[in-house]
Residue frames as a rotation matrix with the C-alpha (Angstrom) as fourth column:
MET 1
0.887 -0.456 0.077 6.40
-0.291 -0.681 -0.672 -25.55
0.359 0.574 -0.737 1.46
GLU 2
0.642 -0.741 -0.194 9.97
0.763 0.594 0.257 -26.74
-0.075 -0.313 0.947 1.52
LEU 3
0.872 -0.445 -0.204 12.69
-0.413 -0.893 0.179 -24.28
-0.262 -0.072 -0.962 2.46
THR 4
0.794 -0.584 0.171 15.86
0.596 0.691 -0.409 -25.00
0.120 0.427 0.896 0.50
THR 5
0.726 -0.533 0.434 18.07
-0.384 -0.838 -0.387 -22.16
0.570 0.115 -0.814 1.69
GLY 6
0.363 -0.609 -0.706 19.90
0.671 0.696 -0.255 -24.45
0.646 -0.381 0.661 4.13
SER 7
0.241 -0.362 -0.900 22.37
0.852 -0.366 0.375 -22.30
-0.465 -0.857 0.220 5.97
MET 8
0.080 -0.166 0.983 22.13
0.756 -0.633 -0.168 -19.30
0.650 0.756 0.075 3.65
SER 9
-0.460 -0.347 -0.817 23.55
0.827 -0.502 -0.252 -16.28
-0.323 -0.792 0.518 5.43
SER 10
0.564 0.639 -0.524 22.15
0.434 -0.768 -0.471 -12.76
-0.703 0.038 -0.710 5.40
ASP 11
-0.215 -0.731 -0.648 25.20
-0.396 -0.541 0.742 -11.81
-0.893 0.416 -0.173 3.33
GLN 12
-0.889 -0.068 0.454 24.22
0.327 0.599 0.731 -14.36
-0.321 0.798 -0.510 0.67
ILE 13
0.114 0.987 0.109 20.64
0.926 -0.066 -0.372 -13.10
-0.360 0.144 -0.922 0.73
ALA 14
0.366 -0.062 -0.929 21.96
-0.026 -0.998 0.056 -9.53
-0.930 0.004 -0.367 0.31
ASP 15
-0.742 -0.666 -0.077 23.92
-0.144 0.047 0.988 -10.69
-0.655 0.744 -0.131 -2.76
ILE 16
-0.517 0.648 0.559 20.66
0.844 0.494 0.208 -11.97
-0.142 0.579 -0.803 -4.27
VAL 17
0.487 0.719 -0.495 18.92
0.640 -0.680 -0.357 -8.65
-0.594 -0.143 -0.792 -3.52
VAL 18
-0.081 -0.607 -0.791 21.77
-0.269 -0.751 0.603 -6.67
-0.960 0.262 -0.102 -5.13
ARG 19
-0.904 -0.233 0.358 21.60
0.235 0.429 0.872 -8.86
-0.357 0.873 -0.333 -8.25
LYS 20
-0.101 0.961 0.259 17.82
0.976 0.146 -0.161 -8.36
-0.193 0.236 -0.952 -8.39
LEU 21
0.444 0.216 -0.870 18.15
0.246 -0.963 -0.113 -4.56
-0.862 -0.163 -0.480 -8.06
LEU 22
-0.496 -0.722 -0.483 20.69
-0.344 -0.347 0.872 -4.50
-0.797 0.599 -0.077 -10.88
GLU 23
-0.803 0.250 0.541 18.61
0.557 0.638 0.532 -6.82
-0.212 0.728 -0.652 -13.10
MET 24
0.211 0.973 -0.096 15.53
0.908 -0.232 -0.349 -4.63
-0.361 -0.014 -0.932 -12.56
GLY 25
-0.291 -0.398 0.870 17.50
0.687 -0.720 -0.100 -1.51
0.666 0.568 0.483 -13.46
ALA 26
0.666 0.669 -0.330 16.24
0.686 -0.376 0.623 -0.02
0.292 -0.642 -0.709 -10.20
ILE 27
0.318 -0.641 -0.698 19.56
0.580 -0.451 0.679 1.61
-0.750 -0.621 0.228 -9.38
GLY 28
0.956 0.003 -0.292 20.16
-0.223 -0.640 -0.735 2.92
-0.189 0.768 -0.612 -12.88
LYS 29
0.471 -0.871 -0.137 23.78
-0.066 0.121 -0.991 3.37
0.880 0.476 -0.001 -13.83
LEU 30
0.717 -0.152 -0.681 25.67
0.659 0.467 0.590 1.87
0.229 -0.871 0.435 -10.92
ALA 31
-0.300 -0.954 0.030 28.70
0.903 -0.293 -0.315 4.15
0.309 -0.067 0.949 -11.26
THR 32
-0.788 0.013 0.616 26.56
-0.013 -1.000 0.005 7.27
0.616 -0.004 0.788 -10.81
ALA 33
0.167 0.904 -0.394 23.85
0.497 0.268 0.825 5.97
0.852 -0.334 -0.404 -8.45
THR 34
-0.242 -0.187 0.952 23.24
-0.591 -0.750 -0.297 8.23
0.770 -0.634 0.071 -5.47
MET 35
-0.990 -0.119 -0.073 23.00
-0.004 0.550 -0.835 6.95
0.140 -0.827 -0.545 -1.91
ASP 36
-0.461 0.887 0.037 19.38
-0.665 -0.317 -0.676 8.15
-0.588 -0.337 0.736 -1.84
THR 37
0.157 0.493 -0.856 18.52
-0.937 0.349 0.029 6.05
0.313 0.797 0.517 -4.92
ILE 38
-0.562 -0.445 -0.697 20.32
-0.232 0.894 -0.383 2.99
0.794 -0.054 -0.606 -3.56
GLU 39
-0.971 0.192 0.139 18.56
-0.112 0.144 -0.983 3.32
-0.209 -0.971 -0.119 -0.20
THR 40
-0.233 0.953 -0.196 15.11
-0.853 -0.297 -0.430 3.99
-0.467 0.067 0.881 -1.65
GLU 41
0.144 0.264 -0.954 15.25
-0.822 0.568 0.033 1.10
0.550 0.780 0.298 -4.12
SER 42
-0.766 -0.465 -0.444 16.72
-0.127 0.786 -0.605 -1.29
0.630 -0.407 -0.662 -1.54
ILE 43
-0.830 0.508 0.230 13.98
-0.300 -0.057 -0.952 -0.47
-0.471 -0.859 0.200 0.97
SER 44
-0.010 0.870 -0.493 11.29
-0.981 -0.104 -0.165 -0.78
-0.195 0.482 0.854 -1.69
LEU 45
-0.076 -0.084 -0.994 12.48
-0.548 0.836 -0.029 -4.23
0.833 0.543 -0.109 -2.77
MET 46
-0.912 -0.313 -0.265 12.95
0.037 0.581 -0.813 -5.43
0.408 -0.751 -0.518 0.81
ASP 47
-0.563 0.800 0.205 9.46
-0.654 -0.280 -0.703 -4.21
-0.505 -0.530 0.681 1.74
GLU 48
0.205 0.614 -0.762 8.10
-0.932 0.360 0.040 -6.28
0.299 0.702 0.646 -1.14
VAL 49
-0.424 -0.447 -0.788 10.08
-0.182 0.894 -0.409 -9.31
0.887 -0.030 -0.461 0.04
THR 50
-0.980 0.051 0.194 8.86
-0.191 0.048 -0.980 -8.76
-0.059 -0.998 -0.037 3.61
ARG 51
-0.154 0.987 -0.045 5.22
-0.929 -0.160 -0.334 -8.62
-0.337 -0.009 0.942 2.49
ASN 52
0.188 0.169 -0.968 5.68
-0.675 0.738 -0.002 -11.85
0.713 0.654 0.252 0.53
VAL 53
-0.771 -0.506 -0.387 7.30
-0.039 0.644 -0.764 -13.54
0.636 -0.574 -0.516 3.53
MET 54
-0.788 0.517 0.334 4.46
-0.495 -0.209 -0.844 -12.41
-0.367 -0.830 0.421 5.81
ALA 55
0.130 0.879 -0.460 1.82
-0.991 0.131 -0.030 -13.68
0.034 0.459 0.888 3.36
LYS 56
-0.043 -0.223 -0.974 3.50
-0.366 0.910 -0.192 -17.09
0.929 0.349 -0.121 3.17
VAL 57
-0.941 -0.321 -0.103 3.93
-0.010 0.332 -0.943 -17.37
0.337 -0.887 -0.316 6.95
LEU 58
-0.514 0.830 0.217 0.30
-0.755 -0.318 -0.573 -16.33
-0.407 -0.459 0.790 7.55
ALA 59
0.249 0.588 -0.770 -0.89
-0.862 0.497 0.101 -18.93
0.442 0.638 0.631 5.02
LEU 60
-0.442 -0.475 -0.761 1.19
-0.049 0.860 -0.508 -21.61
0.896 -0.187 -0.403 6.76
GLN 61
-0.972 0.103 0.211 -0.15
-0.222 -0.111 -0.969 -20.52
-0.076 -0.989 0.130 10.13
SER 62
-0.152 0.982 -0.115 -3.71
-0.974 -0.169 -0.149 -20.62
-0.166 0.090 0.982 8.80
SER 63
0.119 0.171 -0.978 -3.21
-0.571 0.817 0.073 -24.16
0.812 0.550 0.195 7.48
GLU 64
-0.693 -0.445 -0.568 -2.15
0.191 0.646 -0.739 -25.26
0.696 -0.620 -0.362 10.97
THR 65
-0.666 0.531 0.524 -5.13
-0.745 -0.504 -0.436 -23.67
0.033 -0.681 0.731 12.74
GLN 66
-0.899 0.377 0.224 -7.47
0.291 0.895 -0.339 -26.27
-0.329 -0.240 -0.913 14.15
ALA 67
-0.621 0.746 0.242 -10.86
0.225 -0.127 0.966 -26.47
0.751 0.654 -0.089 12.51
SER 68
-0.779 0.468 0.418 -13.61
-0.621 -0.479 -0.620 -24.72
-0.090 -0.742 0.664 14.41
GLN 69
-0.867 0.448 -0.219 -16.02
0.377 0.876 0.301 -27.55
0.327 0.179 -0.928 15.15
GLN 70
0.003 0.894 -0.449 -18.47
0.991 -0.061 -0.115 -25.40
-0.130 -0.445 -0.886 17.08
CYS 71
0.214 0.194 0.957 -19.81
0.436 -0.896 0.084 -21.92
0.874 0.400 -0.276 16.54
PRO 72
-0.771 -0.567 -0.289 -18.28
0.515 -0.290 -0.807 -19.57
0.374 -0.771 0.516 19.11
LYS 73
-0.716 0.556 0.421 -21.65
-0.581 -0.810 0.082 -17.77
0.386 -0.186 0.903 19.33
CYS 74
0.239 0.953 0.184 -24.27
-0.945 0.184 0.271 -20.54
0.225 -0.239 0.945 19.63
GLY 75
-0.249 -0.439 0.863 -22.28
-0.683 0.712 0.165 -23.78
-0.687 -0.548 -0.477 19.91
SER 76
0.816 0.563 0.132 -23.75
-0.279 0.583 -0.763 -25.36
-0.507 0.586 0.633 16.75
ARG 77
0.101 -0.773 0.627 -21.52
0.565 0.563 0.603 -27.42
-0.819 0.293 0.494 14.50
CYS 78
0.271 -0.120 -0.955 -19.83
-0.591 -0.804 -0.067 -25.37
-0.760 0.582 -0.289 11.75
CYS 79
0.741 -0.078 0.667 -19.17
0.516 0.701 -0.492 -26.53
-0.430 0.709 0.560 8.20
ASP 80
-0.326 -0.937 -0.123 -16.06
0.487 -0.278 0.828 -25.85
-0.810 0.210 0.547 6.12
LYS 81
0.889 0.423 -0.177 -16.11
0.068 -0.503 -0.862 -23.28
-0.453 0.754 -0.476 3.34
PRO 82
0.520 -0.746 0.417 -13.45
0.733 0.139 -0.666 -22.65
0.438 0.652 0.619 0.71
PRO 83
-0.184 -0.668 -0.721 -10.50
0.873 -0.449 0.193 -20.57
-0.453 -0.594 0.665 1.97
GLN 84
0.834 0.451 0.318 -10.82
0.542 -0.778 -0.319 -16.82
0.103 0.438 -0.893 1.48
GLY 85
-0.195 -0.892 0.407 -8.29
0.713 -0.414 -0.565 -14.13
0.673 0.180 0.717 0.83
LYS 86
0.699 0.299 -0.649 -7.69
0.676 -0.570 0.466 -11.58
-0.231 -0.765 -0.601 3.55
LEU 87
0.198 -0.614 0.764 -5.98
0.441 -0.641 -0.629 -8.22
0.875 0.462 0.144 3.23
LEU 88
0.581 -0.107 -0.807 -3.97
0.787 -0.180 0.590 -6.88
-0.209 -0.978 -0.020 6.15
GLU 89
0.725 -0.406 0.556 -2.39
-0.114 -0.867 -0.484 -3.46
0.679 0.287 -0.675 6.48
THR 90
0.596 -0.620 -0.510 1.11
0.800 0.412 0.435 -3.84
-0.059 -0.668 0.742 7.95
ARG 91
0.467 -0.529 -0.709 4.02
0.021 -0.794 0.607 -1.50
-0.884 -0.299 -0.360 8.60
ARG 92
-0.631 -0.771 0.081 5.43
0.029 0.081 0.996 -2.65
-0.775 0.631 -0.029 5.25
GLY 93
-0.687 0.460 -0.563 2.20
-0.720 -0.329 0.611 -2.27
0.095 0.825 0.557 3.27
LYS 94
0.334 0.930 0.151 -0.74
-0.924 0.355 -0.142 -4.48
-0.186 -0.092 0.978 2.42
VAL 95
-0.830 -0.544 0.123 -0.40
-0.529 0.838 0.136 -8.26
-0.177 0.048 -0.983 2.76
ASN 96
0.251 0.882 -0.399 -2.76
-0.932 0.332 0.147 -10.73
0.262 0.335 0.905 1.07
PHE 97
-0.869 -0.482 0.111 -3.09
-0.495 0.846 -0.197 -14.29
0.002 -0.226 -0.974 2.37
GLN 98
-0.143 0.804 -0.578 -5.52
-0.364 0.500 0.786 -17.21
0.921 0.322 0.221 2.32
THR 99
-0.812 -0.078 0.578 -7.31
-0.583 0.162 -0.796 -18.34
-0.032 -0.984 -0.178 5.48
SER 100
-0.821 0.530 -0.212 -9.76
0.510 0.848 0.146 -21.05
0.257 0.012 -0.966 6.49
VAL 101
-0.623 0.721 0.303 -13.45
-0.728 -0.677 0.112 -20.18
0.286 -0.151 0.946 6.76
PHE 102
-0.876 0.433 -0.212 -16.16
0.477 0.839 -0.260 -21.96
0.065 -0.329 -0.942 8.74
ARG 103
-0.599 0.752 0.277 -19.91
-0.432 -0.594 0.678 -21.37
0.674 0.286 0.681 8.50
CYS 104
-0.872 0.488 0.043 -22.54
0.175 0.393 -0.903 -21.66
-0.458 -0.779 -0.428 11.21
GLU 105
-0.703 0.667 0.247 -25.81
0.342 0.013 0.940 -22.29
0.623 0.745 -0.237 9.42
ALA 106
0.037 0.741 -0.671 -27.79
0.994 0.042 0.101 -21.67
0.103 -0.670 -0.735 12.63
CYS 107
0.077 -0.094 -0.993 -26.37
0.478 -0.870 0.120 -18.15
-0.875 -0.484 -0.022 13.08
ARG 108
0.786 0.126 0.605 -25.75
0.618 -0.173 -0.767 -17.63
0.008 0.977 -0.214 9.37
LEU 109
0.792 -0.599 -0.120 -22.27
-0.538 -0.777 0.326 -16.34
-0.289 -0.194 -0.938 10.20
ASP 110
0.672 -0.698 -0.248 -18.81
0.241 0.523 -0.818 -17.09
0.700 0.490 0.519 8.84
PHE 111
0.886 -0.458 0.064 -15.82
-0.185 -0.224 0.957 -17.46
-0.424 -0.860 -0.283 11.16
PHE 112
0.590 -0.796 -0.136 -12.12
-0.198 0.021 -0.980 -17.08
0.783 0.605 -0.145 10.41
PRO 113
0.974 -0.097 -0.206 -10.42
0.227 0.337 0.914 -18.95
-0.019 -0.936 0.350 13.27
SER 114
0.143 -0.987 0.068 -6.86
0.975 0.129 -0.178 -18.37
0.167 0.092 0.982 12.04
VAL 115
-0.088 -0.124 0.988 -7.40
0.206 -0.973 -0.104 -14.60
0.975 0.194 0.111 11.99
ARG 116
0.775 0.444 0.450 -8.71
-0.349 -0.293 0.890 -14.70
0.528 -0.846 -0.072 15.55
SER 117
0.866 -0.422 -0.269 -5.89
0.499 0.679 0.538 -16.99
-0.044 -0.600 0.799 16.73
PHE 118
-0.136 -0.988 0.073 -3.06
0.985 -0.143 -0.100 -14.74
0.109 0.058 0.992 15.54
GLY 119
-0.107 0.088 -0.990 -4.57
0.711 -0.690 -0.138 -11.53
-0.695 -0.719 0.011 16.80
VAL 120
-0.912 -0.148 0.382 -5.58
0.393 -0.583 0.711 -9.80
0.117 0.799 0.590 13.59
């Protein structure tokens, strides 16, 4: 994943969020929007952005996790399986991400080394 924001400031990011809120009609009529509406809609959108950021960072972290060559239980060699989706409950809501999976045929168990490595 290539990040193209360069030196985008938080002020520039806020401008994007404001445009998005207005495009979505989340604030309603801007001239009569209450502080409560502005705050609620801003937090809601930023929570969504935060969940998306976390999912992308977790997926990147998972892709950098070293393959588990041996079963942590019996020491047998594990084989790769297709990545699986995981659902995490965070302070900002549920986050879905993809993680590597390894299978020990001897134990008949699947292991998720990235989940274990980042303390989930």
